C-alpha positions in Angstrom: 17.1 17.3 -28.6 15.2 18.7 -25.7 15.1 16.8 -22.4 11.6 15.5 -21.7 9.7 17.1 -18.8 9.3 15.2 -15.6 5.7 14.4 -16.5 6.8 12.9 -19.8 9.7 10.9 -18.4 9.4 7.3 -19.6 10.3 4.7 -17.1 10.4 1.0 -17.8 8.1 0.0 -15.0 5.6 -2.9 -15.1 2.8 -0.7 -13.8 3.2 1.7 -16.7 3.7 4.8 -14.5 6.5 7.3 -15.0 8.8 7.9 -12.0 7.0 11.1 -11.3 3.6 9.5 -11.3 4.8 6.8 -9.1 6.1 9.4 -6.6 2.7 11.1 -6.6 0.9 7.8 -5.9 3.3 7.1 -3.0 2.8 10.6 -1.6 -1.0 10.3 -1.8 -0.8 7.0 -0.1 1.3 8.4 2.8 -1.1 11.3 3.2 -4.0 8.8 3.4 -2.5 7.0 6.4 -0.4 9.6 8.1 -2.5 9.8 11.4 -3.1 6.1 11.7 -1.3 3.4 13.7 0.8 0.9 11.7 -1.9 -1.9 11.6 -4.5 0.5 10.3 -1.9 2.0 7.8 -1.3 -1.5 6.5 -5.0 -2.3 6.2 -5.7 0.9 4.3 -2.8 0.6 1.9 -3.7 -3.1 1.3 -7.3 -2.1 0.5 -6.0 0.6 -1.8 -4.3 -2.1 -3.9 -0.7 -1.9 -2.7 1.3 -5.1 -2.4 3.0 -6.0 0.9 6.5 -5.1 -0.5 5.2 -1.7 -1.6 3.5 -1.1 1.8 6.7 -2.1 3.6 8.7 0.4 1.5 6.2 3.2 2.1 6.1 2.6 5.9 9.8 1.9 6.4 9.3 -1.6 7.6 9.8 -5.1 6.3 7.7 -7.1 3.9 7.4 -9.8 6.6 6.0 -7.4 9.2 3.4 -6.3 6.6 2.5 -9.9 5.7 2.1 -11.0 9.3 -0.1 -8.0 10.0 -2.3 -8.8 7.0 -2.5 -12.4 8.1 -3.6 -11.3 11.6 -6.2 -9.0 10.2 -7.5 -11.7 7.9 -7.9 -14.1 10.8 -9.8 -11.4 12.8 -12.1 -10.8 9.9 -12.9 -14.5 9.5 -13.7 -14.9 13.2 -15.9 -11.8 13.2 -17.8 -13.1 10.1 -18.2 -16.5 11.8 -19.7 -14.9 14.9 -22.1 -12.8 12.8 -23.2 -15.9 10.9 -24.0 -17.7 14.2 -26.1 -14.8 15.6 
């Protein structure tokens, strides 16, 4: 029996992607954030739908670092929105 091509490789993943497709998604995500500082990278990847554990793996940091940064950003957004509502 012939070995399946990389694109046909079936992986038992919850997101339904093959290993090859998953690598492509990760590569595109890294290209998206390559020139940004870490807080901006985290924000962009979060808006793109990546979970904190996935963001941490892509950026080579910990899940806790990502979660703290997302919390800080959320707090900043709330205070900005509150100021706009008062004006």
